[in-house]
MARVO-670271 format. One record per residue (C-alpha): residue number from 1; x, y, z; residue in three letters; chain. Coordinates in steps of 0.25 Angstrom, whole numbers. Each point is the difference from the previous one (the first is absolute). Example, Ala and Ser with C-alpha at 12.3 -4.5 7.8 and 13.67 -1.06 7.14 Angstrom:
2
1 / 49 / -18 / 31 / ALA / A
2 / 6 / 14 / -2 / SER / A
This chain:
555
1 / -3 / -85 / -251 / UNK / A
2 / -6 / 13 / 6 / UNK / A
3 / 2 / 14 / -7 / UNK / A
4 / 7 / 10 / 7 / UNK / A
5 / -14 / 8 / 1 / UNK / A
6 / -3 / -11 / 9 / UNK / A
7 / 12 / -1 / 9 / UNK / A
8 / 0 / 8 / 13 / UNK / A
9 / 15 / 6 / 5 / UNK / A
10 / 5 / -3 / 12 / UNK / A
11 / 2 / 12 / 11 / UNK / A
12 / 11 / 9 / 0 / UNK / A
13 / 13 / -5 / 6 / UNK / A
14 / 9 / 13 / 5 / UNK / A
15 / 14 / 0 / -1 / UNK / A
16 / 11 / 3 / 11 / UNK / A
17 / 6 / 13 / 0 / UNK / A
18 / 12 / 2 / -10 / UNK / A
19 / 13 / -5 / 7 / UNK / A
20 / -7 / -10 / 10 / UNK / A
21 / 7 / -12 / 2 / UNK / A
22 / -15 / -5 / 6 / UNK / A
23 / -4 / -8 / -11 / UNK / A
24 / -6 / -13 / 8 / UNK / A
25 / 8 / -11 / -9 / UNK / A
26 / 15 / -4 / -3 / UNK / A
27 / 5 / -7 / -14 / UNK / A
28 / 12 / -7 / 9 / UNK / A
29 / 13 / -7 / -7 / UNK / A
30 / -2 / -14 / 4 / UNK / A
31 / 7 / -7 / -12 / UNK / A
32 / 13 / -5 / 10 / UNK / A
33 / -10 / -6 / 9 / UNK / A
34 / -8 / -6 / -8 / UNK / A
35 / 12 / -6 / -6 / UNK / A
36 / -1 / 6 / -12 / UNK / A
37 / 14 / -1 / -9 / UNK / A
38 / 0 / 6 / -13 / UNK / A
39 / 10 / 7 / -9 / UNK / A
40 / -6 / 5 / -14 / UNK / A
41 / 12 / -4 / -12 / UNK / A
42 / 0 / 10 / -10 / UNK / A
43 / 11 / -6 / -7 / UNK / A
44 / 6 / 14 / -1 / UNK / A
45 / 18 / -1 / -5 / UNK / A
46 / -1 / 13 / -4 / UNK / A
47 / -5 / -2 / -14 / UNK / A
48 / -13 / 8 / 3 / UNK / A
49 / -9 / -8 / -5 / UNK / A
50 / -15 / 5 / 0 / UNK / A
51 / -6 / -11 / 7 / UNK / A
52 / 9 / 4 / 13 / UNK / A
53 / -7 / 10 / 3 / UNK / A
54 / -15 / -6 / 0 / UNK / A
55 / 1 / -8 / 13 / UNK / A
56 / -9 / -12 / 2 / UNK / A
57 / -16 / -3 / 6 / UNK / A
58 / -3 / -7 / 13 / UNK / A
59 / -15 / -7 / 2 / UNK / A
60 / -8 / -6 / 13 / UNK / A
61 / -7 / -14 / -4 / UNK / A
62 / -3 / -11 / 8 / UNK / A
63 / 6 / -10 / -7 / UNK / A
64 / -3 / -11 / 9 / UNK / A
65 / -13 / 1 / 2 / UNK / A
66 / 0 / 4 / 15 / UNK / A
67 / -7 / 12 / 1 / UNK / A
68 / 14 / 9 / 4 / UNK / A
69 / 6 / 8 / -11 / UNK / A
70 / 14 / -3 / -4 / UNK / A
71 / 10 / 8 / -8 / UNK / A
72 / 8 / -1 / -14 / UNK / A
73 / 10 / 9 / -3 / UNK / A
74 / 5 / 1 / -15 / UNK / A
75 / 15 / 1 / -2 / UNK / A
76 / 11 / 1 / -12 / UNK / A
77 / 12 / -6 / -3 / UNK / A
78 / 14 / 3 / -6 / UNK / A
79 / 2 / 3 / -14 / UNK / A
80 / 5 / -9 / -9 / UNK / A
81 / 15 / 0 / 1 / UNK / A
82 / 1 / 7 / 13 / UNK / A
83 / -4 / -10 / 10 / UNK / A
84 / 3 / 3 / 14 / UNK / A
85 / -11 / -7 / 9 / UNK / A
86 / -12 / -8 / -2 / UNK / A
87 / -13 / 7 / 3 / UNK / A
88 / -15 / -4 / -1 / UNK / A
89 / -14 / 3 / 5 / UNK / A
90 / -3 / -2 / 13 / UNK / A
91 / -13 / -8 / 6 / UNK / A
92 / -4 / 2 / 15 / UNK / A
93 / -11 / -8 / 7 / UNK / A
94 / -8 / 6 / 12 / UNK / A
95 / 3 / -5 / 12 / UNK / A
96 / -13 / 5 / 7 / UNK / A
97 / 9 / 7 / 12 / UNK / A
98 / 5 / 13 / -8 / UNK / A
99 / 12 / -7 / -7 / UNK / A
100 / 1 / -7 / -13 / UNK / A
101 / 10 / -13 / -6 / UNK / A
102 / 7 / 1 / -13 / UNK / A
103 / -5 / -12 / -7 / UNK / A
104 / 6 / 4 / -14 / UNK / A
105 / 7 / -12 / -1 / UNK / A
106 / -11 / -10 / 6 / UNK / A
107 / -10 / 6 / -11 / UNK / A
108 / 8 / -1 / -12 / UNK / A
109 / 4 / 14 / -1 / UNK / A
110 / 13 / 0 / 1 / UNK / A
111 / 3 / 4 / -15 / UNK / A
112 / 8 / 12 / -6 / UNK / A
113 / -7 / 9 / -9 / UNK / A
114 / 0 / 16 / -2 / UNK / A
115 / -13 / 0 / 7 / UNK / A
116 / -9 / 13 / -1 / UNK / A
117 / -13 / -2 / 4 / UNK / A
118 / -10 / -9 / 6 / UNK / A
119 / -15 / -4 / -3 / UNK / A
120 / -7 / -9 / 10 / UNK / A
121 / -14 / -8 / -5 / UNK / A
122 / -5 / -15 / 1 / UNK / A
123 / 0 / -2 / -16 / UNK / A
124 / -4 / -13 / 1 / UNK / A
125 / -13 / 0 / 13 / UNK / A
126 / 8 / -10 / 9 / UNK / A
127 / -1 / 9 / 11 / UNK / A
128 / 15 / 4 / 1 / UNK / A
129 / 6 / 12 / -6 / UNK / A
130 / 10 / 0 / -13 / UNK / A
131 / 10 / 10 / -2 / UNK / A
132 / 6 / 8 / -12 / UNK / A
133 / 13 / 6 / 1 / UNK / A
134 / 3 / 9 / -11 / UNK / A
135 / 12 / 2 / -5 / UNK / A
136 / 12 / 7 / -8 / UNK / A
137 / 1 / -12 / -12 / UNK / A
138 / -10 / -12 / 2 / UNK / A
139 / -13 / 1 / 12 / UNK / A
140 / -2 / -12 / 8 / UNK / A
141 / -12 / -5 / 5 / UNK / A
142 / -1 / -10 / 13 / UNK / A
143 / -11 / -8 / 3 / UNK / A
144 / -2 / -2 / 13 / UNK / A
145 / -3 / -16 / 3 / UNK / A
146 / -7 / 3 / 13 / UNK / A
147 / 11 / -8 / 8 / UNK / A
148 / 9 / 12 / 3 / UNK / A
149 / 7 / -1 / -12 / UNK / A
150 / 0 / 6 / -14 / UNK / A
151 / 4 / -6 / -14 / UNK / A
152 / 5 / 9 / -12 / UNK / A
153 / -12 / -1 / -10 / UNK / A
154 / 4 / 10 / -11 / UNK / A
155 / 4 / -9 / -11 / UNK / A
156 / -13 / -9 / 3 / UNK / A
157 / -9 / 12 / 1 / UNK / A
158 / 5 / 5 / -13 / UNK / A
159 / 5 / 14 / 6 / UNK / A
160 / 13 / -5 / -4 / UNK / A
161 / 10 / 7 / -13 / UNK / A
162 / -5 / 13 / 3 / UNK / A
163 / 11 / 8 / 6 / UNK / A
164 / -1 / 16 / 3 / UNK / A
165 / 2 / 11 / 11 / UNK / A
166 / -12 / -4 / 7 / UNK / A
167 / -5 / 8 / 13 / UNK / A
168 / -14 / -2 / 6 / UNK / A
169 / -10 / -8 / -2 / UNK / A
170 / -14 / -6 / 4 / UNK / A
171 / -10 / -10 / 0 / UNK / A
172 / -14 / 3 / -4 / UNK / A
173 / -13 / -8 / -6 / UNK / A
174 / -1 / 10 / -11 / UNK / A
175 / -9 / -9 / -7 / UNK / A
176 / -9 / -5 / 14 / UNK / A
177 / 2 / -14 / -4 / UNK / A
178 / 4 / -4 / 13 / UNK / A
179 / 15 / 0 / -3 / UNK / A
180 / 11 / 9 / 3 / UNK / A
181 / 5 / 6 / -13 / UNK / A
182 / 15 / 7 / 1 / UNK / A
183 / 3 / 14 / -4 / UNK / A
184 / 16 / 5 / -1 / UNK / A
185 / 5 / 14 / 0 / UNK / A
186 / 13 / 1 / -9 / UNK / A
187 / 9 / 11 / 1 / UNK / A
188 / 9 / 4 / -11 / UNK / A
189 / 7 / -8 / -11 / UNK / A
190 / 14 / -3 / 7 / UNK / A
191 / 10 / -10 / 2 / UNK / A
192 / 15 / -2 / 6 / UNK / A
193 / 4 / 2 / -17 / UNK / A
194 / -10 / 10 / -3 / UNK / A
195 / 6 / 10 / 12 / UNK / A
196 / 1 / 13 / -5 / UNK / A
197 / 11 / 10 / 5 / UNK / A
198 / -5 / 12 / 8 / UNK / A
199 / 8 / 10 / 8 / UNK / A
200 / -2 / 14 / 6 / UNK / A
201 / 14 / 5 / -2 / UNK / A
202 / 2 / -7 / -15 / UNK / A
203 / 11 / -7 / 5 / UNK / A
204 / -5 / -10 / 12 / UNK / A
205 / -12 / -9 / -1 / UNK / A
206 / -12 / 2 / 8 / UNK / A
207 / -14 / -6 / 1 / UNK / A
208 / -9 / 2 / -12 / UNK / A
209 / -13 / 7 / -1 / UNK / A
210 / -12 / -8 / -6 / UNK / A
211 / 1 / 7 / -11 / UNK / A
212 / 12 / -6 / -5 / UNK / A
213 / -7 / -13 / -3 / UNK / A
214 / -13 / -4 / -7 / UNK / A
215 / -10 / -3 / 7 / UNK / A
216 / -8 / -16 / 1 / UNK / A
217 / -14 / -4 / -1 / UNK / A
218 / -7 / -8 / 13 / UNK / A
219 / -4 / -13 / -2 / UNK / A
220 / -13 / -6 / 4 / UNK / A
221 / 0 / -14 / 2 / UNK / A
222 / -13 / -8 / 0 / UNK / A
223 / -2 / -12 / 10 / UNK / A
224 / -5 / -13 / -9 / UNK / A
225 / -4 / -8 / 13 / UNK / A
226 / 10 / -11 / -3 / UNK / A
227 / 12 / 6 / 8 / UNK / A
228 / 4 / 8 / -14 / UNK / A
229 / -1 / 12 / -5 / UNK / A
230 / -2 / 8 / -14 / UNK / A
231 / 7 / 14 / -4 / UNK / A
232 / -13 / 8 / -3 / UNK / A
233 / 8 / 11 / 0 / UNK / A
234 / -4 / 6 / -13 / UNK / A
235 / -13 / -5 / -2 / UNK / A
236 / -4 / 5 / 12 / UNK / A
237 / 3 / 15 / -5 / UNK / A
238 / 13 / 2 / 12 / UNK / A
239 / 10 / -1 / -9 / UNK / A
240 / 7 / 13 / 0 / UNK / A
241 / 15 / 2 / -4 / UNK / A
242 / 1 / 15 / 5 / UNK / A
243 / -4 / -4 / 15 / UNK / A
244 / 13 / 1 / 11 / UNK / A
245 / -10 / -7 / 10 / UNK / A
246 / 3 / -2 / 14 / UNK / A
247 / -11 / -1 / 10 / UNK / A
248 / -15 / -6 / -3 / UNK / A
249 / -12 / 0 / 8 / UNK / A
250 / -14 / -6 / -2 / UNK / A
251 / -13 / 8 / 1 / UNK / A
252 / -13 / -1 / -5 / UNK / A
253 / 1 / 15 / -8 / UNK / A
254 / -16 / -1 / -5 / UNK / A
255 / -7 / -7 / 10 / UNK / A
256 / -5 / -10 / -8 / UNK / A
257 / 6 / -13 / 8 / UNK / A
258 / 12 / -3 / -9 / UNK / A
259 / 14 / 2 / 4 / UNK / A
260 / 8 / 12 / -8 / UNK / A
261 / 14 / 5 / 2 / UNK / A
262 / 8 / 11 / 4 / UNK / A
263 / 14 / 1 / -4 / UNK / A
264 / 11 / 10 / 3 / UNK / A
265 / 11 / 4 / -9 / UNK / A
266 / 13 / 5 / 1 / UNK / A
267 / 2 / 13 / -10 / UNK / A
268 / -13 / -6 / -9 / UNK / A
269 / -14 / 2 / 2 / UNK / A
270 / -8 / -8 / 10 / UNK / A
271 / -9 / -11 / -6 / UNK / A
272 / -14 / -3 / 5 / UNK / A
273 / -3 / -13 / -6 / UNK / A
274 / -17 / -1 / 1 / UNK / A
275 / -4 / -15 / -1 / UNK / A
276 / -9 / -1 / -12 / UNK / A
277 / -7 / -12 / 5 / UNK / A
278 / 4 / -9 / -12 / UNK / A
279 / 15 / -3 / 5 / UNK / A
280 / 4 / 14 / -7 / UNK / A
281 / 4 / 14 / 6 / UNK / A
282 / 1 / 15 / -4 / UNK / A
283 / 9 / 8 / 6 / UNK / A
284 / -11 / 12 / 5 / UNK / A
285 / 13 / 8 / 8 / UNK / A
286 / 2 / 12 / -8 / UNK / A
287 / -17 / 2 / 1 / UNK / A
288 / -1 / -3 / 14 / UNK / A
289 / 11 / 11 / 3 / UNK / A
290 / 9 / -10 / 7 / UNK / A
291 / 12 / -1 / -12 / UNK / A
292 / 6 / 13 / 2 / UNK / A
293 / 4 / 10 / 11 / UNK / A
294 / -10 / 13 / 1 / UNK / A
295 / 10 / 7 / -8 / UNK / A
296 / -1 / -11 / -12 / UNK / A
297 / 12 / -7 / 2 / UNK / A
298 / 4 / -14 / 2 / UNK / A
299 / 6 / -2 / 13 / UNK / A
300 / 10 / -10 / 6 / UNK / A
301 / -10 / -9 / 6 / UNK / A
302 / 6 / -11 / 9 / UNK / A
303 / -11 / -5 / 11 / UNK / A
304 / -15 / -2 / 0 / UNK / A
305 / -12 / -3 / 8 / UNK / A
306 / -14 / 1 / 0 / UNK / A
307 / -10 / 2 / 12 / UNK / A
308 / -12 / 7 / 3 / UNK / A
309 / 8 / 11 / 10 / UNK / A
310 / -14 / 9 / 1 / UNK / A
311 / -8 / -10 / 3 / UNK / A
312 / -9 / 3 / -10 / UNK / A
313 / -2 / -12 / -6 / UNK / A
314 / 10 / 3 / -12 / UNK / A
315 / 14 / -4 / 0 / UNK / A
316 / 11 / 9 / -1 / UNK / A
317 / 15 / -1 / -7 / UNK / A
318 / 13 / 4 / 6 / UNK / A
319 / 11 / 0 / -8 / UNK / A
320 / 14 / 1 / 3 / UNK / A
321 / 9 / 9 / -9 / UNK / A
322 / 15 / 6 / -1 / UNK / A
323 / 4 / 11 / 8 / UNK / A
324 / -3 / 14 / -4 / UNK / A
325 / -14 / -7 / -6 / UNK / A
326 / -8 / -3 / 13 / UNK / A
327 / -9 / -11 / 5 / UNK / A
328 / -12 / 0 / -10 / UNK / A
329 / -11 / -2 / 7 / UNK / A
330 / -14 / -2 / -6 / UNK / A
331 / -15 / 3 / 2 / UNK / A
332 / -10 / -8 / -10 / UNK / A
333 / -12 / 9 / -2 / UNK / A
334 / -10 / 0 / -12 / UNK / A
335 / 10 / -11 / -7 / UNK / A
336 / 11 / 7 / 1 / UNK / A
337 / 13 / 1 / 10 / UNK / A
338 / 5 / 13 / 4 / UNK / A
339 / 13 / 2 / 7 / UNK / A
340 / -4 / 7 / 15 / UNK / A
341 / 16 / -4 / 5 / UNK / A
342 / 2 / 16 / 3 / UNK / A
343 / -13 / 2 / 6 / UNK / A
344 / -1 / -11 / 10 / UNK / A
345 / 16 / 3 / 5 / UNK / A
346 / 6 / -12 / -7 / UNK / A
347 / 6 / 7 / -12 / UNK / A
348 / 10 / 12 / 6 / UNK / A
349 / 4 / -10 / 11 / UNK / A
350 / 5 / -11 / -11 / UNK / A
351 / 6 / 10 / -10 / UNK / A
352 / 14 / -4 / 3 / UNK / A
353 / -1 / -16 / 4 / UNK / A
354 / 1 / -10 / -11 / UNK / A
355 / -10 / -9 / 4 / UNK / A
356 / -1 / -15 / -4 / UNK / A
357 / -10 / -10 / 9 / UNK / A
358 / -12 / 8 / 5 / UNK / A
359 / -13 / -8 / 6 / UNK / A
360 / -13 / 6 / 5 / UNK / A
361 / -2 / -7 / 13 / UNK / A
362 / -8 / 5 / 15 / UNK / A
363 / 12 / 3 / 9 / UNK / A
364 / -7 / 3 / 12 / UNK / A
365 / -13 / -7 / -3 / UNK / A
366 / -9 / 13 / 1 / UNK / A
367 / -9 / -4 / -12 / UNK / A
368 / 8 / 8 / -10 / UNK / A
369 / 12 / -6 / -10 / UNK / A
370 / 14 / 7 / 3 / UNK / A
371 / 11 / 0 / -12 / UNK / A
372 / 13 / -5 / 3 / UNK / A
373 / 11 / 1 / -10 / UNK / A
374 / 16 / -3 / 0 / UNK / A
375 / 10 / 8 / -7 / UNK / A
376 / 13 / -1 / -6 / UNK / A
377 / 8 / 6 / -11 / UNK / A
378 / 6 / -9 / -11 / UNK / A
379 / 14 / 5 / 0 / UNK / A
380 / 13 / 4 / 11 / UNK / A
381 / 4 / 10 / -6 / UNK / A
382 / -14 / 8 / 0 / UNK / A
383 / 6 / 10 / 11 / UNK / A
384 / 10 / 5 / -10 / UNK / A
385 / -12 / 4 / -8 / UNK / A
386 / -10 / 3 / 8 / UNK / A
387 / 4 / 5 / 16 / UNK / A
388 / -14 / 0 / 4 / UNK / A
389 / -2 / -15 / -5 / UNK / A
390 / 6 / -10 / 8 / UNK / A
391 / 1 / -16 / -5 / UNK / A
392 / -4 / -6 / 12 / UNK / A
393 / -14 / 8 / 5 / UNK / A
394 / -9 / -3 / 11 / UNK / A
395 / -14 / -8 / -3 / UNK / A
396 / -14 / 10 / -1 / UNK / A
397 / -11 / -4 / 8 / UNK / A
398 / -12 / 9 / -3 / UNK / A
399 / -11 / 0 / 10 / UNK / A
400 / -14 / 3 / -5 / UNK / A
401 / -9 / 7 / 9 / UNK / A
402 / -13 / -4 / -7 / UNK / A
403 / -2 / 14 / -8 / UNK / A
404 / 9 / -3 / -11 / UNK / A
405 / 14 / 6 / 7 / UNK / A
406 / 12 / -8 / 2 / UNK / A
407 / 10 / 3 / 10 / UNK / A
408 / 13 / -7 / 0 / UNK / A
409 / 4 / -4 / 14 / UNK / A
410 / 12 / -11 / -3 / UNK / A
411 / 9 / 9 / 7 / UNK / A
412 / -9 / 1 / 12 / UNK / A
413 / 1 / -13 / 4 / UNK / A
414 / 15 / -1 / 5 / UNK / A
415 / 7 / -12 / -1 / UNK / A
416 / 6 / -6 / -12 / UNK / A
417 / -12 / 0 / -11 / UNK / A
418 / 4 / 15 / -5 / UNK / A
419 / 14 / -3 / -2 / UNK / A
420 / 6 / 3 / -14 / UNK / A
421 / 0 / -13 / -8 / UNK / A
422 / 2 / -5 / -15 / UNK / A
423 / -15 / -4 / 0 / UNK / A
424 / -6 / -8 / -12 / UNK / A
425 / -11 / -11 / 4 / UNK / A
426 / -11 / 2 / 11 / UNK / A
427 / -11 / -11 / 5 / UNK / A
428 / -9 / 0 / 12 / UNK / A
429 / -6 / -11 / 9 / UNK / A
430 / -6 / -3 / 13 / UNK / A
431 / 11 / -8 / 2 / UNK / A
432 / -1 / -3 / 15 / UNK / A
433 / -16 / 0 / 0 / UNK / A
434 / -1 / 11 / 10 / UNK / A
435 / -10 / 7 / -9 / UNK / A
436 / 9 / 11 / -7 / UNK / A
437 / 8 / -1 / -12 / UNK / A
438 / 15 / 0 / 0 / UNK / A
439 / 10 / 4 / -9 / UNK / A
440 / 11 / -8 / -10 / UNK / A
441 / 9 / 9 / -6 / UNK / A
442 / 12 / -2 / -11 / UNK / A
443 / 13 / 8 / -3 / UNK / A
444 / 9 / 0 / -12 / UNK / A
445 / 12 / -7 / 3 / UNK / A
446 / -3 / 0 / 14 / UNK / A
447 / -7 / -8 / 10 / UNK / A
448 / -16 / -2 / 3 / UNK / A
449 / -7 / 5 / 11 / UNK / A
450 / -13 / -5 / 9 / UNK / A
451 / -7 / 10 / 7 / UNK / A
452 / -11 / -4 / 11 / UNK / A
453 / -11 / 11 / 1 / UNK / A
454 / -1 / 3 / 15 / UNK / A
455 / -15 / 6 / 1 / UNK / A
456 / -4 / 5 / 14 / UNK / A
457 / -11 / 9 / -5 / UNK / A
458 / -11 / -10 / 2 / UNK / A
459 / -7 / -2 / -13 / UNK / A
460 / -5 / -12 / -4 / UNK / A
461 / 0 / -7 / -14 / UNK / A
462 / -6 / -11 / -6 / UNK / A
463 / 7 / -11 / -10 / UNK / A
464 / -6 / -8 / -11 / UNK / A
465 / 7 / -13 / -8 / UNK / A
466 / -8 / -3 / -12 / UNK / A
467 / 0 / -12 / -7 / UNK / A
468 / -6 / -2 / -15 / UNK / A
469 / -8 / -12 / -4 / UNK / A
470 / -6 / 4 / -15 / UNK / A
471 / 10 / 13 / 3 / UNK / A
472 / 14 / -4 / 0 / UNK / A
473 / 5 / -6 / 12 / UNK / A
474 / 7 / 12 / 6 / UNK / A
475 / -11 / 9 / -3 / UNK / A
476 / 8 / 10 / -7 / UNK / A
477 / -8 / 11 / -5 / UNK / A
478 / -11 / 0 / 10 / UNK / A
479 / -6 / 11 / 5 / UNK / A
480 / -4 / 1 / 15 / UNK / A
481 / -9 / 11 / 6 / UNK / A
482 / -2 / 2 / 14 / UNK / A
483 / -11 / 10 / 6 / UNK / A
484 / 0 / 3 / 15 / UNK / A
485 / -4 / 12 / 10 / UNK / A
486 / 12 / 8 / -6 / UNK / A
487 / -2 / -2 / -15 / UNK / A
488 / 3 / -9 / -11 / UNK / A
489 / 14 / -4 / -5 / UNK / A
490 / 4 / -9 / -12 / UNK / A
491 / 12 / -9 / -4 / UNK / A
492 / 3 / -8 / -10 / UNK / A
493 / 9 / -14 / 0 / UNK / A
494 / 11 / 2 / -8 / UNK / A
495 / 15 / -4 / -4 / UNK / A
496 / 10 / 9 / -5 / UNK / A
497 / 1 / 14 / 1 / UNK / A
498 / 11 / 8 / 8 / UNK / A
499 / 13 / -3 / -8 / UNK / A
500 / 5 / -14 / -2 / UNK / A
501 / -7 / -4 / 14 / UNK / A
502 / -13 / -7 / 4 / UNK / A
503 / -8 / 4 / 12 / UNK / A
504 / -7 / -11 / 8 / UNK / A
505 / -14 / -5 / -5 / UNK / A
506 / -9 / 1 / 11 / UNK / A
507 / -7 / 13 / 1 / UNK / A
508 / 2 / 11 / 14 / UNK / A
509 / -11 / 8 / 3 / UNK / A
510 / 3 / 11 / 11 / UNK / A
511 / -12 / 4 / 9 / UNK / A
512 / 5 / 10 / 8 / UNK / A
513 / -9 / -1 / 13 / UNK / A
514 / -11 / -8 / -6 / UNK / A
515 / -3 / -14 / 6 / UNK / A
516 / -6 / -6 / -11 / UNK / A
517 / -4 / 1 / -16 / UNK / A
518 / -16 / -1 / -3 / UNK / A
519 / 3 / -6 / -13 / UNK / A
520 / 10 / -5 / -9 / UNK / A
521 / -3 / -1 / -17 / UNK / A
522 / 9 / -9 / -8 / UNK / A
523 / -1 / 1 / -15 / UNK / A
524 / 8 / -12 / -5 / UNK / A
525 / 6 / 0 / -14 / UNK / A
526 / -9 / -13 / -3 / UNK / A
527 / -11 / 12 / -1 / UNK / A
528 / -6 / -5 / 13 / UNK / A
529 / -3 / 9 / 12 / UNK / A
530 / 0 / -4 / 14 / UNK / A
531 / -5 / 8 / 14 / UNK / A
532 / 3 / -4 / 12 / UNK / A
533 / -5 / 8 / 13 / UNK / A
534 / 4 / 4 / 14 / UNK / A
535 / 16 / -4 / 2 / UNK / A
536 / 7 / 4 / 11 / UNK / A
537 / 13 / 9 / 1 / UNK / A
538 / 14 / -6 / 5 / UNK / A
539 / -3 / -12 / -8 / UNK / A
540 / 3 / -7 / -13 / UNK / A
541 / -9 / -8 / -10 / UNK / A
542 / 2 / -9 / -12 / UNK / A
543 / -10 / 0 / -11 / UNK / A
544 / -2 / -11 / -9 / UNK / A
545 / -9 / 5 / -13 / UNK / A
546 / -12 / -8 / 0 / UNK / A
547 / 1 / -4 / 15 / UNK / A
548 / -3 / 6 / 15 / UNK / A
549 / 12 / 8 / 5 / UNK / A
550 / 7 / -4 / 13 / UNK / A
551 / 9 / 6 / 10 / UNK / A
552 / 14 / -2 / 1 / UNK / A
553 / 9 / -1 / 13 / UNK / A
554 / 5 / 13 / 4 / UNK / A
555 / 4 / 7 / -12 / UNK / A
């Protein structure tokens, strides 16, 4: 990939005056008209069990291969001995007209589990995305048959018999053999039988913080290529029983072409697992400056994302944390990360929020990645302790002005988007194929919300779908860099990120008013580099590794 010094910057954009509501775009709640009917079930019955506070995730995926993004929503269930209802995850097929159809039963996913997160990846390279659901208890792997149906292959794949409190997960090809491997975050050592009594007043049970429990190691599973996985957690160097992991993101930390992992931990130092290219990893988070806050404390890391938000060619990091801890926004310089949240305007604005899902995305297509975070506390009695902090909290949208300054604008959009909610999962995709990015959000013990991006700024975009041949078919880990009159941008095809969730795999580049891209450089995980020239804005393109690209109809 080109060095930071070789990358040009886009022209500086301007912000509207403070208090202005003329942003040029809106996130419109289309949940009901789209046919999304979902209610998250925590199973809460009064026992104040720890997983009830954590919520569940969501994903955009094209499960039927028709080129339109479908929706998956993860659900919990009632606790044993307290059965009141049946609740399952939900799969909604995109009808290509702004609406969705619930196909959960037909797809074979009408299964009860205490689900937490979701990771989508084509682990057998057959052209159809498979689904891992992380759970409290036994995680579940569902293989996509390519006929609109999924089969539970957890036992067959060698993933059965490992019970934990799993959270986020992602697929990535850590050994670059063309097969997706699996990384799973685990939170703490918890089960209903091991539940600890915590109390704010010494009498009544309350939800415990993670300090009440021992940590749990994350897991790494190597794809053998025959439909089974080998647990390589210990021999890979990933094993660490002190972690309390909630979020994970893919990155190439040292720009060597080998995928690394950044893990957000709750009340424990964050982990940066550097890929040593021999099947092993080394945690370099302390040396890299991202293990702790600027004052040397381990914060309550929840959600995480990695992206080139400064168009410098060097990805930065966002990590959501507990209230009074602020979002961490990290810039990398000389191999080390520095938290610049305060100086960019994100720190103070996020001090009184408890953030979960977060994503970098170019919401207004001006060529700069903005930051979206969904918020919500873990205990509905927080007002009794902290009058300035609510249980339901508004999401935050930080617009990037291209000069390393962000302004929070969610409240300026009007409508329903800025309403306080107990936010947890967050994902984005262009579900209506109009060229801008729409947003999916889950809430704890509440509904999911689909927000359509209505953008009237006249800004252009270009979208890329990638397919590996030597590389994994999903092209996860591929870095795409574009050069055009305004400057350059880079994106990575990645799963995971955010919190318990996964956004679409196709890449969207906002171009502002530019009408074409001069050059596109693709760095495939196999080590191959390809270059294409003179692509038009307002189009979607498909790139297949080692072959010529083609233009798709519309976006």
